[in-house]
N, CA and C atoms as a LAMMPS dump frame, in Angstrom:
ITEM: TIMESTEP
0
ITEM: NUMBER OF ATOMS
213
ITEM: BOX BOUNDS ff ff ff
-5.0000000000000000e+02 5.0000000000000000e+02
-5.0000000000000000e+02 5.0000000000000000e+02
-5.0000000000000000e+02 5.0000000000000000e+02
ITEM: ATOMS id mol type element x y z
1 1 1 N -0.773 5.483 -13.558
2 1 2 C -0.997 6.084 -12.273
3 1 3 C 0.042 5.569 -11.27
4 2 1 N 0.342 4.276 -11.304
5 2 2 C 1.33 3.706 -10.388
6 2 3 C 2.689 4.372 -10.583
7 3 1 N 3.077 4.575 -11.822
8 3 2 C 4.373 5.215 -12.098
9 3 3 C 4.416 6.634 -11.534
10 4 1 N 3.348 7.379 -11.729
11 4 2 C 3.302 8.746 -11.196
12 4 3 C 3.347 8.745 -9.678
13 5 1 N 2.592 7.856 -9.057
14 5 2 C 2.582 7.783 -7.597
15 5 3 C 3.949 7.39 -7.052
16 6 1 N 4.589 6.418 -7.69
17 6 2 C 5.923 6.002 -7.244
18 6 3 C 6.926 7.139 -7.387
19 7 1 N 6.832 7.913 -8.465
20 7 2 C 7.736 9.05 -8.665
21 7 3 C 7.547 10.081 -7.555
22 8 1 N 6.315 10.303 -7.152
23 8 2 C 6.045 11.256 -6.07
24 8 3 C 6.664 10.762 -4.763
25 9 1 N 6.396 9.513 -4.414
26 9 2 C 6.898 8.971 -3.144
27 9 3 C 8.423 8.883 -3.155
28 10 1 N 9.007 8.509 -4.283
29 10 2 C 10.467 8.431 -4.364
30 10 3 C 11.107 9.8 -4.16
31 11 1 N 10.378 10.858 -4.43
32 11 2 C 10.888 12.206 -4.238
33 11 3 C 10.811 12.704 -2.797
34 12 1 N 10.206 11.94 -1.91
35 12 2 C 10.093 12.347 -0.505
36 12 3 C 11.444 12.193 0.176
37 13 1 N 11.883 13.223 0.851
38 13 2 C 13.109 13.133 1.638
39 13 3 C 12.733 12.909 3.105
40 14 1 N 13.735 12.79 3.964
41 14 2 C 13.487 12.508 5.381
42 14 3 C 12.628 13.593 6.028
43 15 1 N 12.846 14.828 5.614
44 15 2 C 12.066 15.934 6.176
45 15 3 C 10.583 15.797 5.828
46 16 1 N 10.293 15.465 4.592
47 16 2 C 8.903 15.285 4.165
48 16 3 C 8.272 14.1 4.888
49 17 1 N 9.018 13.002 5.027
50 17 2 C 8.477 11.809 5.684
51 17 3 C 8.157 12.062 7.156
52 18 1 N 8.85 13.032 7.754
53 18 2 C 8.626 13.34 9.167
54 18 3 C 7.489 14.337 9.384
55 19 1 N 6.993 14.97 8.33
56 19 2 C 5.876 15.897 8.483
57 19 3 C 4.673 15.186 9.075
58 20 1 N 3.859 15.929 9.778
59 20 2 C 2.677 15.328 10.388
60 20 3 C 1.431 15.732 9.622
61 21 1 N 0.533 14.761 9.478
62 21 2 C -0.738 14.966 8.794
63 21 3 C -1.851 14.428 9.687
64 22 1 N -3.037 14.971 9.491
65 22 2 C -4.206 14.491 10.235
66 22 3 C -5.049 13.613 9.318
67 23 1 N -5.469 12.465 9.848
68 23 2 C -6.396 11.594 9.141
69 23 3 C -7.242 10.882 10.169
70 24 1 N -8.541 10.976 10.013
71 24 2 C -9.49 10.276 10.873
72 24 3 C -9.231 10.574 12.362
73 25 1 N -9.14 11.86 12.676
74 25 2 C -8.948 12.312 14.056
75 25 3 C -7.673 11.792 14.703
76 26 1 N -6.667 11.519 13.897
77 26 2 C -5.397 11.037 14.423
78 26 3 C -4.26 11.719 13.678
79 27 1 N -3.209 12.058 14.403
80 27 2 C -2.038 12.671 13.785
81 27 3 C -1.032 11.574 13.421
82 28 1 N -0.557 11.617 12.195
83 28 2 C 0.403 10.637 11.668
84 28 3 C 1.606 11.375 11.1
85 29 1 N 2.762 10.719 11.066
86 29 2 C 3.828 11.21 10.207
87 29 3 C 3.479 10.716 8.805
88 30 1 N 4.027 11.345 7.797
89 30 2 C 3.781 10.879 6.43
90 30 3 C 4.242 9.43 6.304
91 31 1 N 5.408 9.119 6.858
92 31 2 C 5.919 7.75 6.793
93 31 3 C 4.967 6.772 7.481
94 32 1 N 4.487 7.119 8.66
95 32 2 C 3.556 6.246 9.374
96 32 3 C 2.256 6.043 8.619
97 33 1 N 1.771 7.11 8.001
98 33 2 C 0.534 7.006 7.239
99 33 3 C 0.711 6.097 6.023
100 34 1 N 1.853 6.22 5.333
101 34 2 C 2.11 5.346 4.182
102 34 3 C 2.186 3.884 4.607
103 35 1 N 2.825 3.608 5.745
104 35 2 C 2.884 2.234 6.239
105 35 3 C 1.495 1.723 6.614
106 36 1 N 0.679 2.584 7.212
107 36 2 C -0.686 2.18 7.576
108 36 3 C -1.508 1.851 6.339
109 37 1 N -1.352 2.663 5.28
110 37 2 C -2.076 2.387 4.03
111 37 3 C -1.626 1.059 3.427
112 38 1 N -0.323 0.805 3.463
113 38 2 C 0.209 -0.452 2.932
114 38 3 C -0.354 -1.65 3.714
115 39 1 N -0.364 -1.544 5.027
116 39 2 C -0.901 -2.627 5.846
117 39 3 C -2.391 -2.837 5.614
118 40 1 N -3.139 -1.763 5.454
119 40 2 C -4.577 -1.863 5.214
120 40 3 C -4.855 -2.53 3.862
121 41 1 N -4.059 -2.19 2.866
122 41 2 C -4.195 -2.828 1.553
123 41 3 C -3.985 -4.338 1.685
124 42 1 N -2.951 -4.737 2.424
125 42 2 C -2.675 -6.159 2.596
126 42 3 C -3.795 -6.871 3.334
127 43 1 N -4.398 -6.204 4.276
128 43 2 C -5.544 -6.766 4.991
129 43 3 C -6.656 -7.12 4.001
130 44 1 N -6.959 -6.189 3.107
131 44 2 C -8.039 -6.43 2.149
132 44 3 C -7.654 -7.452 1.084
133 45 1 N -6.398 -7.532 0.742
134 45 2 C -5.967 -8.585 -0.18
135 45 3 C -6.259 -9.947 0.442
136 46 1 N -6.041 -10.071 1.747
137 46 2 C -6.362 -11.323 2.437
138 46 3 C -7.85 -11.631 2.384
139 47 1 N -8.69 -10.609 2.543
140 47 2 C -10.142 -10.807 2.434
141 47 3 C -10.519 -11.315 1.052
142 48 1 N -10.004 -10.655 0.021
143 48 2 C -10.329 -11.029 -1.356
144 48 3 C -9.858 -12.447 -1.645
145 49 1 N -8.65 -12.778 -1.199
146 49 2 C -8.104 -14.123 -1.397
147 49 3 C -9.017 -15.174 -0.768
148 50 1 N -9.438 -14.91 0.475
149 50 2 C -10.303 -15.86 1.186
150 50 3 C -11.635 -16.048 0.469
151 51 1 N -12.269 -14.957 0.056
152 51 2 C -13.562 -15.06 -0.623
153 51 3 C -13.439 -15.796 -1.958
154 52 1 N -12.371 -15.551 -2.682
155 52 2 C -12.163 -16.267 -3.948
156 52 3 C -12.048 -17.767 -3.698
157 53 1 N -11.238 -18.134 -2.718
158 53 2 C -11.04 -19.558 -2.42
159 53 3 C -12.328 -20.217 -1.919
160 54 1 N -13.089 -19.506 -1.087
161 54 2 C -14.358 -20.057 -0.603
162 54 3 C -15.344 -20.266 -1.746
163 55 1 N -15.262 -19.45 -2.771
164 55 2 C -16.151 -19.571 -3.926
165 55 3 C -15.648 -20.603 -4.921
166 56 1 N -14.508 -21.229 -4.612
167 56 2 C -13.959 -22.246 -5.508
168 56 3 C -13.16 -21.665 -6.66
169 57 1 N -12.878 -20.382 -6.593
170 57 2 C -12.101 -19.737 -7.659
171 57 3 C -10.634 -19.671 -7.254
172 58 1 N -9.805 -19.552 -8.25
173 58 2 C -8.382 -19.393 -7.99
174 58 3 C -8.135 -17.93 -7.613
175 59 1 N -7.451 -17.731 -6.514
176 59 2 C -7.162 -16.362 -6.064
177 59 3 C -6.143 -15.72 -7
178 60 1 N -6.3 -14.429 -7.274
179 60 2 C -5.339 -13.733 -8.133
180 60 3 C -3.938 -13.735 -7.534
181 61 1 N -2.931 -13.673 -8.388
182 61 2 C -1.548 -13.582 -7.936
183 61 3 C -1.221 -12.11 -7.703
184 62 1 N -1.388 -11.677 -6.474
185 62 2 C -1.171 -10.277 -6.134
186 62 3 C 0.303 -9.919 -6.045
187 63 1 N 1.145 -10.921 -5.984
188 63 2 C 2.552 -10.665 -5.711
189 63 3 C 3.421 -10.88 -6.945
190 64 1 N 2.824 -10.8 -8.097
191 64 2 C 3.577 -10.871 -9.355
192 64 3 C 3.923 -9.432 -9.736
193 65 1 N 5.191 -9.087 -9.703
194 65 2 C 5.613 -7.72 -9.984
195 65 3 C 6.216 -7.645 -11.369
196 66 1 N 5.863 -6.592 -12.068
197 66 2 C 6.412 -6.366 -13.4
198 66 3 C 6.68 -4.877 -13.538
199 67 1 N 7.886 -4.483 -13.572
200 67 2 C 9.114 -5.266 -13.556
201 67 3 C 9.439 -5.763 -12.137
202 68 1 N 10.279 -6.767 -12.094
203 68 2 C 10.636 -7.39 -10.816
204 68 3 C 11.256 -6.379 -9.851
205 69 1 N 11.884 -5.342 -10.369
206 69 2 C 12.532 -4.348 -9.51
207 69 3 C 11.542 -3.636 -8.592
208 70 1 N 10.246 -3.715 -8.889
209 70 2 C 9.255 -3.065 -8.031
210 70 3 C 9.121 -3.792 -6.697
211 71 1 N 9.461 -5.058 -6.654
212 71 2 C 9.273 -5.862 -5.444
213 71 3 C 10.25 -5.458 -4.361
C-alpha cells in the first residue's frame, strides 16, 4: 500500500498540488492538506511514544526507513 501511495503522490505536478479540496469545513490546497496529514501523524506518534514509555515499554523505532532512500 505504501508503494502505491508513494507512486500516486510522486505523480502529482505543481498544478495538482495547487488544487483546492474541502475537508472538515475548511478549504486546503492538496499540498497543504498533505502537510497537515503528515503533521497530524507525527503528533500521534508522539502520543504512542509517551504511552509506551510510561508503561515501561520500549517505544517503537518509527524512524527506521527501509530502504533508506525513503527518508
